[in-house]
LOZA-353973 format. One record per residue (C-alpha): x, y, z; residue number from 0; residue in three letters. Coordinates in steps of 0.1 Angstrom, whole numbers, plus 5000, padded with zeros to 4 digits. Example, Ala and Ser with C-alpha at 12.3 -4.5 7.8 and 13.67 -1.06 7.14 Angstrom:
<sites>
SITE|u|v|w|pos|code
SITE|5123|4955|5078|0|Ala
SITE|5137|4989|5071|1|Ser
</sites>
This chain:
<sites>
SITE|u|v|w|pos|code
SITE|4690|4979|5165|0|Met
SITE|4667|4997|5136|1|Met
SITE|4685|5028|5142|2|Lys
SITE|4724|5013|5148|3|Leu
SITE|4718|4999|5107|4|Lys
SITE|4706|5036|5100|5|Gln
SITE|4738|5046|5113|6|Glu
SITE|4757|5025|5101|7|Ile
SITE|4747|5037|5068|8|Gln
SITE|4748|5072|5078|9|Lys
SITE|4781|5071|5073|10|Gln
SITE|4798|5080|5050|11|Glu
SITE|4840|5061|5039|12|Glu
SITE|4864|5090|5039|13|Pro
SITE|4872|5106|5015|14|Lys
SITE|4908|5109|5001|15|Ile
SITE|4917|5143|4981|16|Glu
SITE|4933|5139|4948|17|Phe
SITE|4965|5142|4945|18|Pro
SITE|4976|5129|4982|19|Cys
SITE|5004|5134|4986|20|Val
SITE|5023|5114|5011|21|Asn
SITE|5005|5086|5007|22|Tyr
SITE|5010|5056|5031|23|Ser
SITE|5015|5020|5018|24|Leu
SITE|5029|4990|5033|25|Lys
SITE|5031|4955|5008|26|Ile
SITE|5041|4926|5027|27|Val
SITE|5055|4890|5007|28|Gly
SITE|5078|4861|5013|29|Leu
SITE|5110|4875|5025|30|Lys
SITE|5140|4869|4998|31|Thr
SITE|5173|4891|4998|32|Pro
SITE|5161|4919|4969|33|Asp
SITE|5126|4920|4978|34|Tyr
SITE|5126|4954|4997|35|Lys
SITE|5145|4971|4966|36|Asp
SITE|5118|4950|4946|37|Trp
SITE|5094|4965|4955|38|Val
SITE|5108|4999|4955|39|Val
SITE|5115|4995|4922|40|Gln
SITE|5078|4983|4910|41|Cys
SITE|5060|5014|4932|42|Val
SITE|5084|5039|4915|43|Thr
SITE|5072|5029|4879|44|Glu
SITE|5041|5037|4892|45|Leu
SITE|5042|5063|4912|46|Ala
SITE|5059|5096|4920|47|Ser
SITE|5070|5112|4955|48|Gly
SITE|5084|5082|4967|49|Ile
SITE|5114|5097|4992|50|Asp
SITE|5135|5067|4991|51|Leu
SITE|5155|5075|5027|52|Lys
SITE|5123|5066|5042|53|Lys
SITE|5111|5032|5027|54|Val
SITE|5116|5010|5061|55|Gln
SITE|5115|4975|5057|56|Ala
SITE|5106|4954|5092|57|Val
SITE|5108|4919|5087|58|Asp
SITE|5080|4891|5105|59|Ser
SITE|5081|4880|5138|60|Lys
SITE|5097|4845|5124|61|Asn
SITE|5117|4864|5095|62|Gly
SITE|5097|4842|5070|63|Thr
SITE|5078|4879|5058|64|Phe
SITE|5084|4913|5050|65|Gln
SITE|5068|4940|5052|66|Ser
SITE|5080|4977|5028|67|Val
SITE|5059|5008|5046|68|Arg
SITE|5067|5035|5018|69|Leu
SITE|5047|5069|5004|70|Ser
SITE|5033|5079|4977|71|Val
SITE|5015|5108|4956|72|Thr
SITE|4987|5085|4947|73|Ala
SITE|4965|5107|4919|74|Gln
SITE|4933|5090|4919|75|Ser
SITE|4914|5060|4930|76|Glu
SITE|4925|5044|4900|77|Glu
SITE|4958|5052|4907|78|His
SITE|4956|5034|4940|79|Leu
SITE|4938|5000|4927|80|Lys
SITE|4962|5000|4899|81|Leu
SITE|4990|4998|4923|82|Ile
SITE|4974|4974|4943|83|His
SITE|4966|4949|4909|84|Gln
SITE|4999|4951|4899|85|Thr
SITE|5020|4941|4934|86|Leu
SITE|4993|4915|4938|87|Met
SITE|4995|4896|4905|88|Asn
SITE|5032|4894|4908|89|Ser
SITE|5029|4864|4927|90|Gly
SITE|5053|4881|4953|91|Lys
SITE|5030|4901|4974|92|Val
SITE|5006|4889|4999|93|Lys
SITE|4991|4920|5005|94|Leu
SITE|4987|4957|5002|95|Val
SITE|4979|4979|5032|96|Leu
</sites>
């Protein structure tokens, strides 16, 4: 058991090299008619590199939620935290992956 703990401690978190082009985001919230457009507008104000042709919106099985998938150019860990916090503070977003 002790050896397993030591191995886990030795493992480092994956390193992201910044700027990171095509950093993928999945943003989940309650489905509304304007949710996808709102997400794209909000993220566009915070990050560059969004290819609007590749933005995908997928409804949940019951149609209650919608996930918007897009990619951005992430500048730093702080930049990613800013995007996450801004989206979560909106009250419209339930989860950012």
